[in-house]
PyMOL Python script that loads the backbone (N, CA, C, O; Angstrom):
from pymol import cmd

cmd.read_pdbstr("""\
ATOM      1  N   MET A   1    -145.589  51.371 101.163  1.00  0.00           N
ATOM      2  CA  MET A   1    -147.050  51.828 101.294  1.00  0.00           C
ATOM      3  C   MET A   1    -148.024  50.532 102.178  1.00  0.00           C
ATOM      4  O   MET A   1    -148.911  50.654 103.023  1.00  0.00           O
ATOM      5  N   GLY A   2    -147.440  49.377 101.588  1.00  0.00           N
ATOM      6  CA  GLY A   2    -148.555  48.232 102.357  1.00  0.00           C
ATOM      7  C   GLY A   2    -147.304  48.343 103.550  1.00  0.00           C
ATOM      8  O   GLY A   2    -146.482  49.102 103.038  1.00  0.00           O
ATOM      9  N   SER A   3    -146.929  48.036 104.550  1.00  0.00           N
ATOM     10  CA  SER A   3    -146.044  48.581 105.289  1.00  0.00           C
ATOM     11  C   SER A   3    -146.890  49.180 106.634  1.00  0.00           C
ATOM     12  O   SER A   3    -147.289  48.633 107.662  1.00  0.00           O
ATOM     13  N   VAL A   4    -146.980  50.764 106.054  1.00  0.00           N
ATOM     14  CA  VAL A   4    -147.534  51.490 106.245  1.00  0.00           C
ATOM     15  C   VAL A   4    -148.790  51.153 107.014  1.00  0.00           C
ATOM     16  O   VAL A   4    -149.023  51.181 108.222  1.00  0.00           O
ATOM     17  N   VAL A   5    -149.446  50.865 106.095  1.00  0.00           N
ATOM     18  CA  VAL A   5    -151.246  50.576 106.459  1.00  0.00           C
ATOM     19  C   VAL A   5    -151.500  49.348 107.531  1.00  0.00           C
ATOM     20  O   VAL A   5    -152.518  49.340 108.223  1.00  0.00           O
ATOM     21  N   LYS A   6    -150.294  48.098 107.637  1.00  0.00           N
ATOM     22  CA  LYS A   6    -150.607  46.849 108.404  1.00  0.00           C
ATOM     23  C   LYS A   6    -149.949  47.753 109.778  1.00  0.00           C
ATOM     24  O   LYS A   6    -150.049  47.117 110.827  1.00  0.00           O
ATOM     25  N   LYS A   7    -149.534  48.629 109.867  1.00  0.00           N
ATOM     26  CA  LYS A   7    -148.546  49.531 110.991  1.00  0.00           C
ATOM     27  C   LYS A   7    -149.876  50.197 111.360  1.00  0.00           C
ATOM     28  O   LYS A   7    -150.269  49.789 112.453  1.00  0.00           O
ATOM     29  N   ARG A   8    -150.655  51.055 110.818  1.00  0.00           N
ATOM     30  CA  ARG A   8    -152.127  52.071 110.971  1.00  0.00           C
ATOM     31  C   ARG A   8    -152.804  50.543 111.903  1.00  0.00           C
ATOM     32  O   ARG A   8    -152.802  50.269 113.103  1.00  0.00           O
ATOM     33  N   ARG A   9    -153.439  49.650 110.439  1.00  0.00           N
ATOM     34  CA  ARG A   9    -154.379  48.975 111.421  1.00  0.00           C
ATOM     35  C   ARG A   9    -154.063  48.081 112.726  1.00  0.00           C
ATOM     36  O   ARG A   9    -155.025  47.634 113.351  1.00  0.00           O
ATOM     37  N   LYS A  10    -152.842  47.824 113.129  1.00  0.00           N
ATOM     38  CA  LYS A  10    -152.686  47.528 114.402  1.00  0.00           C
ATOM     39  C   LYS A  10    -152.328  48.430 115.217  1.00  0.00           C
ATOM     40  O   LYS A  10    -152.111  47.853 116.282  1.00  0.00           O
ATOM     41  N   LYS A  11    -152.087  49.840 115.357  1.00  0.00           N
ATOM     42  CA  LYS A  11    -152.391  50.625 116.130  1.00  0.00           C
ATOM     43  C   LYS A  11    -154.544  50.512 116.250  1.00  0.00           C
ATOM     44  O   LYS A  11    -155.431  50.428 117.100  1.00  0.00           O
ATOM     45  N   MET A  12    -154.455  50.552 115.514  1.00  0.00           N
ATOM     46  CA  MET A  12    -156.273  50.548 115.419  1.00  0.00           C
ATOM     47  C   MET A  12    -156.666  49.802 116.156  1.00  0.00           C
ATOM     48  O   MET A  12    -156.792  50.237 117.300  1.00  0.00           O
ATOM     49  N   THR A  13    -156.936  48.787 115.987  1.00  0.00           N
ATOM     50  CA  THR A  13    -157.202  47.139 117.199  1.00  0.00           C
ATOM     51  C   THR A  13    -156.449  47.846 118.446  1.00  0.00           C
ATOM     52  O   THR A  13    -156.942  47.828 119.574  1.00  0.00           O
ATOM     53  N   LYS A  14    -155.529  48.309 118.226  1.00  0.00           N
ATOM     54  CA  LYS A  14    -154.842  48.325 119.577  1.00  0.00           C
ATOM     55  C   LYS A  14    -156.120  49.198 120.280  1.00  0.00           C
ATOM     56  O   LYS A  14    -156.980  48.602 120.928  1.00  0.00           O
ATOM     57  N   HIS A  15    -156.151  50.383 120.126  1.00  0.00           N
ATOM     58  CA  HIS A  15    -157.178  50.795 120.533  1.00  0.00           C
ATOM     59  C   HIS A  15    -158.026  50.473 120.636  1.00  0.00           C
ATOM     60  O   HIS A  15    -158.083  50.809 121.819  1.00  0.00           O
ATOM     61  N   LYS A  16    -158.965  50.031 120.466  1.00  0.00           N
ATOM     62  CA  LYS A  16    -160.855  49.611 120.270  1.00  0.00           C
ATOM     63  C   LYS A  16    -160.186  48.771 121.827  1.00  0.00           C
ATOM     64  O   LYS A  16    -160.329  49.202 122.972  1.00  0.00           O
ATOM     65  N   HIS A  17    -159.346  47.301 121.356  1.00  0.00           N
ATOM     66  CA  HIS A  17    -159.472  46.297 122.712  1.00  0.00           C
ATOM     67  C   HIS A  17    -158.770  47.183 124.348  1.00  0.00           C
ATOM     68  O   HIS A  17    -158.787  46.720 125.488  1.00  0.00           O
ATOM     69  N   ARG A  18    -158.289  48.361 123.945  1.00  0.00           N
ATOM     70  CA  ARG A  18    -157.511  48.743 125.575  1.00  0.00           C
ATOM     71  C   ARG A  18    -158.444  48.666 126.730  1.00  0.00           C
ATOM     72  O   ARG A  18    -158.318  48.051 127.789  1.00  0.00           O
ATOM     73  N   LYS A  19    -159.809  49.736 126.118  1.00  0.00           N
ATOM     74  CA  LYS A  19    -160.684  49.405 127.447  1.00  0.00           C
ATOM     75  C   LYS A  19    -161.144  48.550 127.197  1.00  0.00           C
ATOM     76  O   LYS A  19    -162.318  48.920 127.237  1.00  0.00           O
ATOM     77  N   LEU A  20    -161.177  46.966 126.775  1.00  0.00           N
ATOM     78  CA  LEU A  20    -161.366  45.536 127.039  1.00  0.00           C
ATOM     79  C   LEU A  20    -161.024  45.152 128.124  1.00  0.00           C
ATOM     80  O   LEU A  20    -161.608  44.833 129.160  1.00  0.00           O
ATOM     81  N   LEU A  21    -159.071  45.264 127.487  1.00  0.00           N
ATOM     82  CA  LEU A  21    -158.150  44.689 128.021  1.00  0.00           C
ATOM     83  C   LEU A  21    -158.081  45.318 129.627  1.00  0.00           C
ATOM     84  O   LEU A  21    -157.812  44.562 130.560  1.00  0.00           O
ATOM     85  N   SER A  22    -158.390  46.984 129.876  1.00  0.00           N
ATOM     86  CA  SER A  22    -158.203  47.845 130.788  1.00  0.00           C
ATOM     87  C   SER A  22    -159.278  47.212 132.088  1.00  0.00           C
ATOM     88  O   SER A  22    -159.205  47.352 133.309  1.00  0.00           O
ATOM     89  N   ARG A  23    -160.366  46.406 131.144  1.00  0.00           N
ATOM     90  CA  ARG A  23    -161.544  46.188 132.729  1.00  0.00           C
ATOM     91  C   ARG A  23    -161.120  44.910 133.202  1.00  0.00           C
ATOM     92  O   ARG A  23    -160.781  44.594 134.343  1.00  0.00           O
ATOM     93  N   THR A  24    -161.187  44.201 132.137  1.00  0.00           N
ATOM     94  CA  THR A  24    -160.202  42.668 132.645  1.00  0.00           C
ATOM     95  C   THR A  24    -159.528  42.467 133.194  1.00  0.00           C
ATOM     96  O   THR A  24    -159.649  41.425 133.837  1.00  0.00           O
ATOM     97  N   ARG A  25    -158.532  43.128 133.345  1.00  0.00           N
ATOM     98  CA  ARG A  25    -156.457  43.499 134.093  1.00  0.00           C
ATOM     99  C   ARG A  25    -157.592  43.515 135.409  1.00  0.00           C
ATOM    100  O   ARG A  25    -157.585  42.769 136.389  1.00  0.00           O
ATOM    101  N   HIS A  26    -158.549  44.607 135.090  1.00  0.00           N
ATOM    102  CA  HIS A  26    -159.317  45.443 136.758  1.00  0.00           C
ATOM    103  C   HIS A  26    -159.867  44.026 137.528  1.00  0.00           C
ATOM    104  O   HIS A  26    -159.734  43.955 138.750  1.00  0.00           O
ATOM    105  N   ALA A  27    -160.269  43.300 137.045  1.00  0.00           N
ATOM    106  CA  ALA A  27    -161.376  42.767 136.938  1.00  0.00           C
ATOM    107  C   ALA A  27    -160.594  41.527 138.146  1.00  0.00           C
ATOM    108  O   ALA A  27    -160.740  41.591 139.367  1.00  0.00           O
ATOM    109  N   ARG A  28    -159.695  40.356 137.329  1.00  0.00           N
ATOM    110  CA  ARG A  28    -158.342  39.588 137.671  1.00  0.00           C
ATOM    111  C   ARG A  28    -157.967  40.492 139.063  1.00  0.00           C
ATOM    112  O   ARG A  28    -157.825  39.779 140.057  1.00  0.00           O
ATOM    113  N   LYS A  29    -157.821  41.663 139.244  1.00  0.00           N
ATOM    114  CA  LYS A  29    -156.607  41.657 140.220  1.00  0.00           C
ATOM    115  C   LYS A  29    -158.293  41.630 141.646  1.00  0.00           C
ATOM    116  O   LYS A  29    -158.192  40.749 142.500  1.00  0.00           O
ATOM    117  N   LYS A  30    -159.352  42.388 141.717  1.00  0.00           N
ATOM    118  CA  LYS A  30    -160.206  42.166 142.404  1.00  0.00           C
ATOM    119  C   LYS A  30    -159.979  40.882 142.467  1.00  0.00           C
ATOM    120  O   LYS A  30    -158.863  40.710 142.958  1.00  0.00           O
ATOM    121  N   LYS A  31    -160.435  40.011 142.240  1.00  0.00           N
ATOM    122  CA  LYS A  31    -160.552  38.634 142.083  1.00  0.00           C
ATOM    123  C   LYS A  31    -159.122  37.867 143.106  1.00  0.00           C
ATOM    124  O   LYS A  31    -158.980  36.645 143.150  1.00  0.00           O
TER     125      LYS A  31
END
""", "prot")
cmd.dss("prot")
cmd.show_as("cartoon", "prot")
cmd.util.cbc("prot")
cmd.orient("prot")
């Protein structure tokens, strides 16, 4: 049970930070 909850939390954080990561990556490439 505990391991499943941890995996779900990791997936949620990844989805939340995906937009921020994509923006920073594009900005770095432009520079």
